[in-house]
TORKOL-4160 file (C-alpha; in steps of 0.2 Angstrom, whole numbers, padded with zeros to 4 digits, m for minus):
167
<pt num="1" X="m0222" Y="0152" Z="m0254"/>
<pt num="2" X="m0220" Y="0162" Z="m0238"/>
<pt num="3" X="m0215" Y="0177" Z="m0249"/>
<pt num="4" X="m0231" Y="0174" Z="m0259"/>
<pt num="5" X="m0241" Y="0175" Z="m0244"/>
<pt num="6" X="m0233" Y="0191" Z="m0237"/>
<pt num="7" X="m0235" Y="0199" Z="m0254"/>
<pt num="8" X="m0254" Y="0194" Z="m0254"/>
<pt num="9" X="m0257" Y="0201" Z="m0237"/>
<pt num="10" X="m0247" Y="0218" Z="m0242"/>
<pt num="11" X="m0257" Y="0219" Z="m0258"/>
<pt num="12" X="m0273" Y="0216" Z="m0249"/>
<pt num="13" X="m0270" Y="0229" Z="m0235"/>
<pt num="14" X="m0265" Y="0242" Z="m0248"/>
<pt num="15" X="m0282" Y="0239" Z="m0257"/>
<pt num="16" X="m0292" Y="0241" Z="m0242"/>
<pt num="17" X="m0281" Y="0254" Z="m0233"/>
<pt num="18" X="m0275" Y="0250" Z="m0215"/>
<pt num="19" X="m0279" Y="0267" Z="m0206"/>
<pt num="20" X="m0280" Y="0264" Z="m0188"/>
<pt num="21" X="m0299" Y="0260" Z="m0182"/>
<pt num="22" X="m0304" Y="0271" Z="m0168"/>
<pt num="23" X="m0315" Y="0262" Z="m0155"/>
<pt num="24" X="m0327" Y="0273" Z="m0145"/>
<pt num="25" X="m0329" Y="0263" Z="m0129"/>
<pt num="26" X="m0329" Y="0266" Z="m0110"/>
<pt num="27" X="m0329" Y="0253" Z="m0096"/>
<pt num="28" X="m0338" Y="0258" Z="m0079"/>
<pt num="29" X="m0338" Y="0247" Z="m0064"/>
<pt num="30" X="m0352" Y="0249" Z="m0051"/>
<pt num="31" X="m0350" Y="0240" Z="m0036"/>
<pt num="32" X="m0361" Y="0241" Z="m0020"/>
<pt num="33" X="m0350" Y="0240" Z="m0004"/>
<pt num="34" X="m0362" Y="0234" Z="0010"/>
<pt num="35" X="m0350" Y="0239" Z="0023"/>
<pt num="36" X="m0349" Y="0256" Z="0018"/>
<pt num="37" X="m0366" Y="0256" Z="0011"/>
<pt num="38" X="m0360" Y="0265" Z="m0004"/>
<pt num="39" X="m0361" Y="0263" Z="m0022"/>
<pt num="40" X="m0343" Y="0265" Z="m0030"/>
<pt num="41" X="m0340" Y="0269" Z="m0047"/>
<pt num="42" X="m0324" Y="0268" Z="m0057"/>
<pt num="43" X="m0326" Y="0273" Z="m0075"/>
<pt num="44" X="m0313" Y="0273" Z="m0089"/>
<pt num="45" X="m0313" Y="0284" Z="m0104"/>
<pt num="46" X="m0301" Y="0288" Z="m0117"/>
<pt num="47" X="m0292" Y="0304" Z="m0113"/>
<pt num="48" X="m0294" Y="0312" Z="m0131"/>
<pt num="49" X="m0312" Y="0307" Z="m0131"/>
<pt num="50" X="m0315" Y="0316" Z="m0114"/>
<pt num="51" X="m0304" Y="0331" Z="m0119"/>
<pt num="52" X="m0314" Y="0332" Z="m0136"/>
<pt num="53" X="m0332" Y="0332" Z="m0128"/>
<pt num="54" X="m0326" Y="0346" Z="m0116"/>
<pt num="55" X="m0318" Y="0357" Z="m0129"/>
<pt num="56" X="m0335" Y="0354" Z="m0139"/>
<pt num="57" X="m0347" Y="0357" Z="m0126"/>
<pt num="58" X="m0339" Y="0371" Z="m0115"/>
<pt num="59" X="m0326" Y="0378" Z="m0127"/>
<pt num="60" X="m0311" Y="0374" Z="m0115"/>
<pt num="61" X="m0296" Y="0364" Z="m0119"/>
<pt num="62" X="m0293" Y="0355" Z="m0103"/>
<pt num="63" X="m0276" Y="0348" Z="m0109"/>
<pt num="64" X="m0279" Y="0332" Z="m0098"/>
<pt num="65" X="m0263" Y="0324" Z="m0093"/>
<pt num="66" X="m0251" Y="0338" Z="m0100"/>
<pt num="67" X="m0240" Y="0349" Z="m0089"/>
<pt num="68" X="m0252" Y="0363" Z="m0094"/>
<pt num="69" X="m0269" Y="0355" Z="m0088"/>
<pt num="70" X="m0280" Y="0368" Z="m0083"/>
<pt num="71" X="m0283" Y="0371" Z="m0064"/>
<pt num="72" X="m0302" Y="0367" Z="m0065"/>
<pt num="73" X="m0301" Y="0351" Z="m0076"/>
<pt num="74" X="m0310" Y="0342" Z="m0064"/>
<pt num="75" X="m0325" Y="0355" Z="m0063"/>
<pt num="76" X="m0327" Y="0352" Z="m0082"/>
<pt num="77" X="m0326" Y="0333" Z="m0080"/>
<pt num="78" X="m0339" Y="0332" Z="m0066"/>
<pt num="79" X="m0350" Y="0345" Z="m0075"/>
<pt num="80" X="m0351" Y="0334" Z="m0090"/>
<pt num="81" X="m0353" Y="0318" Z="m0080"/>
<pt num="82" X="m0368" Y="0326" Z="m0070"/>
<pt num="83" X="m0377" Y="0327" Z="m0086"/>
<pt num="84" X="m0374" Y="0311" Z="m0094"/>
<pt num="85" X="m0372" Y="0299" Z="m0080"/>
<pt num="86" X="m0385" Y="0295" Z="m0066"/>
<pt num="87" X="m0386" Y="0281" Z="m0053"/>
<pt num="88" X="m0402" Y="0274" Z="m0047"/>
<pt num="89" X="m0406" Y="0264" Z="m0031"/>
<pt num="90" X="m0423" Y="0256" Z="m0030"/>
<pt num="91" X="m0428" Y="0266" Z="m0045"/>
<pt num="92" X="m0424" Y="0282" Z="m0037"/>
<pt num="93" X="m0409" Y="0294" Z="m0042"/>
<pt num="94" X="m0395" Y="0294" Z="m0029"/>
<pt num="95" X="m0384" Y="0308" Z="m0030"/>
<pt num="96" X="m0366" Y="0305" Z="m0032"/>
<pt num="97" X="m0350" Y="0313" Z="m0027"/>
<pt num="98" X="m0335" Y="0316" Z="m0037"/>
<pt num="99" X="m0320" Y="0308" Z="m0030"/>
<pt num="100" X="m0306" Y="0312" Z="m0043"/>
<pt num="101" X="m0297" Y="0305" Z="m0057"/>
<pt num="102" X="m0280" Y="0297" Z="m0062"/>
<pt num="103" X="m0273" Y="0294" Z="m0078"/>
<pt num="104" X="m0266" Y="0277" Z="m0085"/>
<pt num="105" X="m0257" Y="0279" Z="m0102"/>
<pt num="106" X="m0271" Y="0285" Z="m0114"/>
<pt num="107" X="m0286" Y="0282" Z="m0101"/>
<pt num="108" X="m0293" Y="0293" Z="m0088"/>
<pt num="109" X="m0301" Y="0283" Z="m0073"/>
<pt num="110" X="m0315" Y="0294" Z="m0064"/>
<pt num="111" X="m0319" Y="0289" Z="m0047"/>
<pt num="112" X="m0337" Y="0292" Z="m0040"/>
<pt num="113" X="m0347" Y="0287" Z="m0025"/>
<pt num="114" X="m0365" Y="0288" Z="m0019"/>
<pt num="115" X="m0366" Y="0286" Z="0000"/>
<pt num="116" X="m0380" Y="0281" Z="0012"/>
<pt num="117" X="m0387" Y="0267" Z="0001"/>
<pt num="118" X="m0396" Y="0256" Z="0014"/>
<pt num="119" X="m0392" Y="0237" Z="0011"/>
<pt num="120" X="m0408" Y="0231" Z="0020"/>
<pt num="121" X="m0419" Y="0241" Z="0008"/>
<pt num="122" X="m0409" Y="0239" Z="m0008"/>
<pt num="123" X="m0418" Y="0229" Z="m0021"/>
<pt num="124" X="m0410" Y="0236" Z="m0038"/>
<pt num="125" X="m0396" Y="0246" Z="m0043"/>
<pt num="126" X="m0398" Y="0256" Z="m0060"/>
<pt num="127" X="m0388" Y="0267" Z="m0071"/>
<pt num="128" X="m0391" Y="0280" Z="m0086"/>
<pt num="129" X="m0377" Y="0283" Z="m0096"/>
<pt num="130" X="m0375" Y="0295" Z="m0112"/>
<pt num="131" X="m0357" Y="0298" Z="m0109"/>
<pt num="132" X="m0348" Y="0304" Z="m0125"/>
<pt num="133" X="m0364" Y="0298" Z="m0135"/>
<pt num="134" X="m0367" Y="0316" Z="m0139"/>
<pt num="135" X="m0349" Y="0317" Z="m0147"/>
<pt num="136" X="m0347" Y="0300" Z="m0155"/>
<pt num="137" X="m0362" Y="0292" Z="m0163"/>
<pt num="138" X="m0354" Y="0273" Z="m0161"/>
<pt num="139" X="m0350" Y="0276" Z="m0143"/>
<pt num="140" X="m0353" Y="0260" Z="m0132"/>
<pt num="141" X="m0352" Y="0262" Z="m0113"/>
<pt num="142" X="m0350" Y="0244" Z="m0106"/>
<pt num="143" X="m0356" Y="0244" Z="m0088"/>
<pt num="144" X="m0352" Y="0231" Z="m0075"/>
<pt num="145" X="m0362" Y="0229" Z="m0059"/>
<pt num="146" X="m0358" Y="0220" Z="m0044"/>
<pt num="147" X="m0368" Y="0218" Z="m0027"/>
<pt num="148" X="m0362" Y="0204" Z="m0016"/>
<pt num="149" X="m0362" Y="0188" Z="m0027"/>
<pt num="150" X="m0374" Y="0195" Z="m0040"/>
<pt num="151" X="m0364" Y="0202" Z="m0055"/>
<pt num="152" X="m0371" Y="0207" Z="m0073"/>
<pt num="153" X="m0364" Y="0216" Z="m0087"/>
<pt num="154" X="m0373" Y="0228" Z="m0100"/>
<pt num="155" X="m0368" Y="0237" Z="m0116"/>
<pt num="156" X="m0376" Y="0255" Z="m0117"/>
<pt num="157" X="m0376" Y="0266" Z="m0131"/>
<pt num="158" X="m0386" Y="0281" Z="m0137"/>
<pt num="159" X="m0402" Y="0271" Z="m0141"/>
<pt num="160" X="m0402" Y="0260" Z="m0125"/>
<pt num="161" X="m0395" Y="0271" Z="m0111"/>
<pt num="162" X="m0401" Y="0262" Z="m0095"/>
<pt num="163" X="m0397" Y="0246" Z="m0086"/>
<pt num="164" X="m0403" Y="0239" Z="m0071"/>
<pt num="165" X="m0397" Y="0225" Z="m0059"/>
<pt num="166" X="m0411" Y="0217" Z="m0049"/>
<pt num="167" X="m0405" Y="0209" Z="m0032"/>
């Protein structure tokens, strides 16, 4: 009986094919740090997706994580994100600072921070993210907000690229 089940599974997989399915997803954590009066952001993107968008957009192969990474890879990552990722406090755009990146297996973690976001006047945090949507039609950008005890998550994509956390 066990051999029949295994054979049935193998036949089914062969008929439908079992090519690896590529997911186009990113995860961004946005946290308001009351003490620092800053919005801190950690975004995770697949390295190959970030490389592909930089190649397509700027005609440069950044060779992320390799021993041959170009010297100004951070410049291209920040340049791309400036166009595709925006933060808002109380409905007004706040300028973020690119702090850097690090690699974790096949993911690039990008660190951003918006300073001088005053707690006493903060009523909402917002985000606009079209990151990688220009490269991958099925791209989904998951955003997790945290401000004090308020937490909420959103799924953003090319047709719905904004989210707001009301405080």
